[in-house]
C-alpha positions in Angstrom: 0.0 0.0 0.0 1.1 3.6 -0.7 2.2 4.9 2.7 0.6 8.4 2.1 -2.8 6.7 1.7 -2.5 4.4 4.6 -4.0 4.3 8.1 -0.5 3.5 9.4 0.6 7.0 8.4 -2.2 8.5 10.6 -1.5 6.1 13.4 2.2 7.1 13.4 1.2 10.7 13.6 -1.2 10.1 16.4 1.4 8.1 18.3 4.1 10.8 17.8 1.7 13.4 19.2 0.7 11.1 22.1 4.3 10.3 23.0 5.4 13.9 22.9 2.5 14.9 25.2 3.3 12.0 27.5 6.9 13.0 27.7 5.8 16.5 28.7 3.4 15.3 31.4 6.0 13.1 33.0 8.3 16.1 33.2 5.5 18.0 35.0 5.2 15.0 37.3 9.0 15.1 37.9 8.7 18.7 39.0 5.9 17.8 41.4 7.9 14.9 42.8 10.8 17.3 43.4 8.6 19.8 45.2 7.4 16.9 47.4 11.0 15.9 48.1 10.6 12.6 46.4 13.8 12.8 44.5 14.1 9.2 43.3 10.5 9.3 42.0 11.5 12.6 40.2 14.4 10.7 38.5 12.0 7.9 37.6 9.5 10.2 36.0 12.4 11.8 34.0 13.5 8.4 32.8 10.0 7.5 31.7 9.7 10.9 29.9 13.0 10.2 28.1 11.6 6.8 27.0 8.4 8.5 25.7 10.5 11.0 23.7 12.5 8.1 22.2 9.3 6.5 21.1 8.1 9.9 19.6 11.4 10.1 17.6 11.0 6.6 16.3 7.5 7.4 15.0 8.6 10.8 13.6 11.4 9.2 11.8 9.1 6.6 10.1 6.9 9.5 8.9 9.8 11.5 7.5 11.4 8.5 5.9 8.3 7.2 4.2 6.2 10.3 3.6 8.6 12.5 1.6 9.5 16.1 1.9 7.1 18.7 3.3 4.9 16.0 4.8 1.8 17.0 6.6 -0.6 14.7 8.3 -4.2 15.6 9.3 -6.0 13.5 11.9 -8.5 13.7 14.7 -7.7 12.4 18.1 -8.4 12.9 21.8 -5.5 13.5 24.1 -5.6 13.6 27.9 -4.8 16.6 30.1 -3.9 15.4 33.5 -3.2 17.2 36.8 0.5 16.8 37.7 -0.4 16.2 41.4 1.0 12.8 42.1 -2.1 11.4 43.8 -4.0 12.0 40.5 -1.3 11.7 37.8 0.2 8.4 38.9 -3.2 6.6 38.7 -4.2 8.4 35.4 -0.9 7.8 33.7 -1.0 4.1 34.7 -4.4 3.8 33.0 -3.1 5.6 29.9 -0.1 3.3 29.7 -2.3 0.2 30.1 -4.6 1.3 27.3 -1.6 1.8 25.1 -0.1 -1.6 25.6 -3.4 -3.6 25.8 -5.3 -1.9 23.0 -3.9 1.0 21.0 -0.4 -0.2 20.0 -1.5 -3.8 19.3 -4.3 -2.5 17.1 -1.9 -0.1 15.3 0.6 -3.0 14.9 -2.1 -5.2 13.3 -3.1 -2.4 10.9 0.5 -1.8 9.9 1.1 -5.5 9.3 -2.1 -5.7 7.2 -1.0 -2.7 5.1 2.4 -4.3 4.5 4.5 -2.3 6.9 6.1 -5.1 8.9 8.9 -2.9 10.3 6.4 -0.4 11.7 4.2 -3.2 13.1 7.2 -4.6 15.0 8.1 -1.2 16.4 4.5 -0.7 17.7 4.7 -4.2 19.3 8.0 -3.3 21.0 6.9 0.1 22.2 3.8 -1.7 23.7 6.1 -3.8 25.8 7.9 -0.7 27.2 4.5 0.9 28.0 3.7 -2.3 29.9 6.7 -1.8 32.2 5.8 1.9 32.6 2.3 0.8 33.7 3.8 -1.6 36.3 6.2 1.0 37.7 3.4 3.7 38.0 1.1 1.2 39.6 3.8 0.2 42.1 4.5 3.8 43.0 0.8 4.8 43.2 -0.2 2.0 45.6 2.7 2.7 48.0 2.2 6.5 47.7 -1.5 6.2 48.6 -0.8 3.9 51.5 2.1 6.1 52.7 4.3 3.1 52.5 6.9 4.1 49.9 9.7 3.6 52.5 8.0 1.0 54.8 8.7 -2.7 54.1 7.0 -6.0 55.1 10.3 -7.3 56.5 13.9 -6.3 56.5 14.7 -5.1 53.0 17.7 -3.7 51.2 17.6 0.1 51.4 19.9 2.1 49.1 20.6 5.8 48.8 20.5 6.8 45.1 23.0 9.6 45.8 25.9 8.0 47.6 25.1 4.3 47.3 24.9 3.6 51.1 23.0 0.4 51.8 21.4 -1.2 54.8 18.7 -3.7 55.6 15.8 -2.1 57.4 12.0 -2.4 57.9 11.7 1.4 57.2 13.8 3.8 55.3 15.9 6.3 57.2 14.8 9.9 57.5 18.3 11.0 56.4 21.0 8.9 54.8 23.6 8.0 57.5 26.4 8.6 55.0 25.6 11.6 52.9 22.8 13.0 55.1 20.3 13.5 52.2 16.6 13.1 52.7 14.5 10.0 52.6 13.3 10.9 49.1 16.6 9.8 47.7 16.1 6.2 48.7 15.8 3.9 45.6 12.5 2.2 45.0 12.7 -1.4 43.7 10.4 -2.0 40.7 11.9 -5.4 39.8 9.0 -7.4 41.3 6.4 -5.3 39.7 8.0 -5.4 36.3 8.6 -9.2 36.5 5.0 -9.7 37.5 3.8 -7.6 34.5 6.0 -9.3 31.9 6.5 -12.9 33.1 3.9 -14.2 30.6 5.3 -12.5 27.5 
C-alpha cells in the first residue's frame, strides 16, 4: 500500500503526538515529585519521559522516511490533560499506559502488518512492551504513595541511597541517609518485582 494513503501514516502521527505529550506530562510529574522531596521518583519520571520521547522520535522518523519532503498529516484524536499532582497523575498515567499496551499499539501493529509495513508493526509491538513496564512502575509507586508506604517494608529489605550508594537492611527507610545526610526521598525504590509480574507471561 502507498504509505501516504495508509491508516498507518495517521497512526504514526497520532502516536508521535501522544508520546510527545506523555513526555511533557512526565516532566511535569517530575517537577511535582521534586517539590514533594521525592527525588528518586523525580528521576524515575524523567527516565519515563526520556523513554516516551525516544518513542516519539521513532514514530517521527518513520513518517519523515516514508512520507517524503514537506509532509503534513491531518488526523482527529483525543489527548488527555492530567493534573500533575501525584495522587491523581500516577493513577491516570498508569491507565493511559495500560490502554496503550493492551489496546492501542497492538491495534496499530495489526493495521501496519495488514497494510504491508512489517517494520512499523514490529516497532508498535516493542513500544507496547515498554509501556507495559511503565504501567507496572506507575502502579507500584501509586499504591505505595496512597498507602504512605513508599519507605516501609514488610520485613527487612535492602535500602539504598540513590545519591551516595549507602546500603542497609531495614524495615523502614531512614529519614536522612547515614552517609551523605540526604533526605528519605533519595532512597531507591525497587520496581523489579512489579516489572517481572507484569512481563512474566510474555
